[in-house]
N, C-alpha and C positions, 0 to 999 in steps of 0.2 A: 779502567777502560779512556778514560778523560785525558790521561797522562801520556797514555800511548798515542791516542789521538794527535797532542799537544807536540809530543817528537815527531810525528810523524809530518804534522804539518810543517813544524820547524824545520825538517830535514827534508820536504822536498820545495818546500816554498821560496828557502831562506828567507823567513818574514823576522824580523826583527821582533822581540819584545815587548818592545815600549820606548818612545825619546822622553825628552825634557826631565823637569825635578822632579824628584822624587818628596811629595810634601807627607810630611808628618801630620795628621790632622785632629789623632787625640792617642793622649800612652795615659794609662795608671796600672798600679796595682792591685788583686785585690785575689779574695779566697784564700786566706791564709789554713797550714793545716802545718800540726806538729807531734812527732812523735821521741820515745827515747830509745835510744839502743840498749845494746848488755852491759856499754859501759858505762853509764848514764849520759853520754851527750846528743844531747838536743838536735833533731836534722828538722829545721823546716823545711815547706812544699810550699808556694805563692805561684800566682799568674801574674803575667806581665801583661796585659792588655796594648797592641799597638794597632793603628790604623793607617792606612798612607793610601794615598790618590796619587795615581800615575798620571801621564800627558800620552798618548798612543799619538803612535808618527802618521799624518796624512795618507799616507798609501793604504794604513791598517781601520781608518777613519777617523781621528783626531779626537777620538772621546775619550772622555778624563774616566777611567776606572777606580774602583776602591779595592783593596785587598785588606787583610786583616790578620792578625797572629795573635795567639793568647797561650802563647809556651805557658807550662808546667816549669819551675825550676824547682832545685834542689841547695840549700842554704845549710850546710855545717861550721853549727854556732863555735865548735872549738876550733878549728883549722880557717875557717872563715872562707873557706872554700864556696863558690858559685857558679851553678851548672844546669843546664838544661835538663831536665831528667824526661820528660815526656814533652812533643811535637804537639802542637795542635794548630789550625792557619787554613786558610781558605784564600788564593790567591790566582783572581780570574785574568784573563790574558785579553791580547788586544782581537787574537783571531775569534770571531765570535762562535759563542759556546764551549770553549776551550779553559778548563781550569785545573789547576792542582790544587786538592786539599787533604787534609787530615784532622781526625776531631779527638777530642779523648771527654769521654762521658763523665766516667769516676776513675778512681785509683785505689787500690788497699796495700798497706804491706802485713806483711806477719813474721814470727819469729825474732821482734825487733831489729831487722835487718832491711834497712832505705834498698836493699839491693835484692829482695825477695819480692813480688811485688803480684799486684794480678788487676787488669786494667779494662773498661770496657771503651772498644773505639769505633769511631763514625767514619760517615764519610770513601774516599776510593782507597783509600791502603788498605796493607796486611792489617787485622785486627787480634788478638788475643790475648789470653795470661802470660802471666812467667811462672817460670818451674815453681810452680805452688808446693807448698812442705814439700822442698829440695827434687822435688820429682820432674823428669822432662819430663813434655805433654806435648801432643800435638793432637791440642784443642783449641777450637777459637769461639770466643763469645760471638757471634753472628753479628752482620748489621739488621737492619730493620726489615723483616720478614713480611713481605704482604704476601700473604699468602692463604686461600681459601681452599680446602675441602672437606671431605669427610670427616676428617677429625678435628681439625679447630677453624676457626677464622678469625682467632687472635693475633693483634701484631702485637710479636714478642721484638721488643729493642731496649738493649742493656742499658738503666739508664742510672742506677746506683748501685755502689755495692755495701753489703753488710757481712763482718767474720767474726763470728763466734767469740767471746774470750779465752776459750777452750782453745780456740783451731779447730771445732769438728766440723763445722759448716761453716758454706759460705753461700749467702742467698744474694739476691739478683732480682733487683726490680725491674719491673717496665710494663709500665701503662696500668698500674691501679693490680700488678698480679707480682706476685711472689714466687720465686722459683727458686727451692733449695740444691746444692749440690754435698757429695761427701766430704767431708774435709780431709780424706786420706787420696791425694791426687791419682791414687794408684787404681782407686774405684770408680772415677768418672766414666762415666759411659762414654764410649767410640759414637760419634758422630758422624757418617760418611756422605750424610745429604742433609736438608733442610728440611724435609719430612722426618728425619728420625730426629733432630732435635725438636720440632713440635712434637712430636708422641711423648717425647720425653717430660716436655714444657708442661703437656696438656692432664697426665698421669701424674702428676705432680705438686704444681701449684696450686698458690688460694688465692682468691681473690680481692686482696688487701695488699697496701703498698710497707715493706717493713718500715716500721719507726725505728727500731731503737731495741738492742739486747741491756741486761741488766749485766753490767763487770762483776758483779761479784755473785750472781746468782744466773748460772748459764745456763737454766732451762725455762726464764723468763723474757717472753717475748710483747714485743709490743708493736701495733702495725696500724694504720689509716685505711679510712674508706676514702670512697672519691669526692665525701666534704671533709675530710681532714677531723672527721672524730677519731678517737682514741680507742683501741681494741688490745685485749691483756692477753696472754696464754701463759698457764705456769707452767705446762709442759707438752713440748711444741709438737702437733698434731692437725694443726691446723683449726681445731677449736679454740678460738678466739670470743672473745666477752667483751662487750662493750665495757670500758673503763671510762672516757668523758666524749659529753655531744655537745659543750657548753660554747665549743668554737673550733677554728681551722688548728690545728698542732702545729707546730715548725717543727726546730731541733729538740728533741731532750736530753738534757742533760742530768748523770748523777751523779748523787753526793755517794762521800767515803762513807758515812753512814748508807748501810744497804738496802734499807728502804726509803728512802726521800729521792722522792725524781723531782724535777722543777722541766716549767717548760714555757714556755712562749707560746701565746695562742693569738689568730687575730678574731676577732669578733666584728659582727654589722651592728651599731646602735646608732636610729636616727639616721640611717641612711650612708651612716660615715664607716668607714675602716677604722677598730682601733688595736690597741696593741696591751693584751693581759698579758701579767706575769702569774703565775699559778703553781703550787706545789703542793705532793700528796708524803704522807706520814706513813702510808701502809702500801709502796711499792705501787703505786698508780691504781688501785681496786677501786671500782666504781664509787663514788659519793665520799672520797677520801681527799678530793681533788679542794682546795680553798685559792681564794684570790691574795693576793699579797700586794703591798704598798711598794709604788719605785717613784723615782724623783720625776719632780713635773718636769719635763722637758718640751719645746715646741717641735722636737722630732721622734719617732720612732725607733724604739727599740731592736735592736736588728742582731746582735750578737749576746749570746751565752756560754758561760767557760764554769766550769767547776774545778775546785783542785783536787784531785781523786785520792789526793793522800790527807785531807785534813779535813774532820767534819763541820759542815755547814761554810765550809769559803766557797763563795763564786762572785763570780764579774756579769755584771752587765755592761753595754755599748751599746749607746746612738749614736748619731750623726759625730758627734764633737769630743765625747764626754766617757769615761771608764768608771763605772762606779763598783767597791766592795763591797759585800757583805759577809760579814766572821760570825752572823747570828740566826743564819737560815735563811734570807734574805729578810730578815724582821723591820732589820736597818740598812741606807745604805750612806755611804759617804761617796765622795770626789777621789780616785785615784789618779787620775790623769787626762789628760785634755789636751786637744789638738785643733790648727786652726781648718789641718787639712781634712778631707772624708776621712772616717776610720773605716776599712773595710774587712776587718779579721781580728779574730783574740786564739791566743795558744798560752794556758799556763802550765809552768814548767813545775811537776808535783814535787813535793819535801825541798821547795825552794820559796825565796821573795819575789821572783820573776814571772814576769808577762810579759809577752811577747807582743806588740801590737803591730797590725799595718795599715798604713793610710794611703789615700791612695799616690800619694808621693814617695813613700816614704816607707822602713823595716825597721823597729825600735823595739829595745830592749827596756822594761822599766824598772825599775826595782819597786816592789808595792808596799817597802815598806817607808821610804825616805820620799818615793814620787819623781829621781831622778831618771832621766833616760841617757840610753845612749845608742845612736844610730849607726844600724848595721847596713844599710843598703839605701840607697835612696835612688832615686829616678835618674839614667843616665840624661845627662845633660844633652845629647846629641837626640836624645829621643822626647825632647819634651815638646810637645805638641807647638805649633804655629799658635801667636795669638790673634784671636777676630776683633780687634778694637773697631775694627769700620763696622758699621751696623747694617752693613752690606754685604754679605758673606758674597765670595768671589764664584762657588761654585755649588749646581745642588753637594749637600750631605745630608745621611743618614747613618747617626749616631746607635754606638753600639746601648741596648736600653741598661734601666738602673733602676734597679739593684740586677742582677744576672747570678746565677738562679733567683727567682724568685717565689713570692708566696702570699698572695693569691695578685697583688699590685703592682706593677712597675709601673714606670715613665720611657716615653720615647722621643727621641730628641732629633730634630732636624731642621737645618737650615736650607732656603730657596732664596736666591740672587736677585731671581722679579717677580711679579707676581704671574701669578702659575695654578694652573688647573690638577688638583693633587687629589691620588687615590692612596690615603694607606690601611693597608689590610691584614690580616694576619692566618696563615696556614698552616694543620699540623701537616707530619710528614706524609701523608698519602695526597693531600695535592687538595685536603677538603678544604674550603672557607670557613673561619668559625667569627670572625667577626671584623667589621668597618669601621674605622677609628675614623679619618677622616673620608670625604668623598664632596669635592666641590674647590672653590676657587679661594687660595693664600696670597697673604700676603707676602712679598720680600722682607727675610728679615730670620730669626731666628724661633721656632716652634716647638712644642710641648705636648705630649700626649700621654694619658693613663690610662693603661689597658686593665681589666679587670677580669682575672679568669676565674675566678669564683666556680663559674658554673663548669667550667671545663678541665678535664682531665688530668694529672701530670703527665709530662713527656715534652720532647722537642718540638718548635715551634719555630715558624719562619715570619718576618714581617715583610712586606713590599711595598715600597714607594714608586709612585709612578707618577712621573708630570708628562705634561706631552713632549718631555726632548728626553730621560732618562728615567729607567726603571734599576732602584736600586734594591738589595735583599741583603736581612739581617739573621741571625741564627739565637734564639732566645730558649732557655731550659725553663719550666713550671716545676717544683715541686714540693709536694703536700705532703 
């Protein structure tokens, strides 16, 4: 609808979009994923975030507006071809209230084929899935359903997908609820309207977030509750048993040894959040988890990657270093370091190749020699303008980092002059969940931490208001 209004407005009024220089305020790589196709070629997928500011014409208000894009790109490591796979952007216009937008919450691939995909999309555009398992479907994953009826008062918003290793089941996470779909696309239900989808979701969903599926034992499922505590089912039926409640679990990683499971967890000690590394030698059953020692660093570990072809091999990364263990996490040694912030890892199975993404570069690292090859660099034209001056030239609200996050993230903003500032966080229904700043702020660069320990997983918006301007950004909490 917004796009339609935009077209009508521009056609009737003859408005220009904006005038003045297009200034890139921020740009960086993040969110690396990888897969191997049937020939053994590695396909990498990453996001390139760009934030731009535009000066509107005087007749359209003269204000500075900010847009961003976070497209997902596909990099073929054999052909070195690099192209945008899925579009993700938010573009406001000088005409008040008009914008163009599309967002990708999650995506997955099946049959080892980068052209067979399933996506969860939001914002204004058509959203849906690819030809799942080779079948042509007329099924759309719906955007946020803010609906209360006799059947449901649950908001189902597709946040994340899990495809079982045997590809006989697809799971969609939605605000602490998991909804299963049969793997055979021909047996997917037909949803004529949202009420049909609500009925289907209510009848089959279970009140936990999917956390992982064993790659070797397809019947073993893991899920998390709203606190991030881990649950396990040995025969998918919704009958999940508590597996560990020592902290908030992040991504699970499975060893080539089918019984070994790793995870980074976040715990609160003495009013501070700390990252711990734990391991189970009994496929995650209760009381089988033990703490492992990790290298002492000044930053939190954010990434955990295993090699599913070799027992006991795993990689941990903090902000600037990658460590490797060859003995199930008992001992670690540094295998790579970078001056730039590390934003993703992917280990190619049955090889000594580790792909490392930083904010500035995509690298291929030889884990035996430590040598690295640059595959992709942040384009020179996309480099953000330097901010050497102490005083910013305009109000800026930056993308939070990390994003997605669990449960703590940092939000940065810049003020050109002393201002009355309100920085608030809202859920997709518009309900305010946190007030981070409310009062006068000096000019300059500011950062504030948002602790979402007591908030459910989902899409949130944070809004910065001053006496002159209002800026909004989107962020994703995944527990």
